[in-house]
C-alpha angles and dihedrals in degrees: 000000000000091000091054091050095048093042091064091057126078112178094160121204107296101142132039107206137171092238133019125190118195121199123184120196129182132161096198098099101072091177089075092054114083091189094055114131119184116244092012097122100268159126093062092196094235123161116198129184116188123187121193118199121195141168134192096204142045129020093328098051095109096045142072127199119213121195121188131184119191124193124189102217092181129087090237125098116231119218131197095011130149139179 
C-alpha cells in the first residue's frame, strides 16, 4: 500500500537539508479507522505525501520547509477544499 502511494509522487531533489521527515497519509484503508461508518461520505480516497526539511545551522536554521502533494485517487471531484 505505502509503495503504491509513494510511487505516484515524484518530488525530485530540490532541497538538500540536514534532516528530512517524510509523512504519508491515506484514508483508503478503512479497516485502520475505528470511526469508519459505511455510507457516511468517506473515505475521500486522498493520498498525501508530506516532506519536512530542516537545518540547525546557516541562514535556514530558524526555518522549516514543508512540501505536500495531494492526489485525489477517487473518481469524484472535490469542491471547496483547502490544505
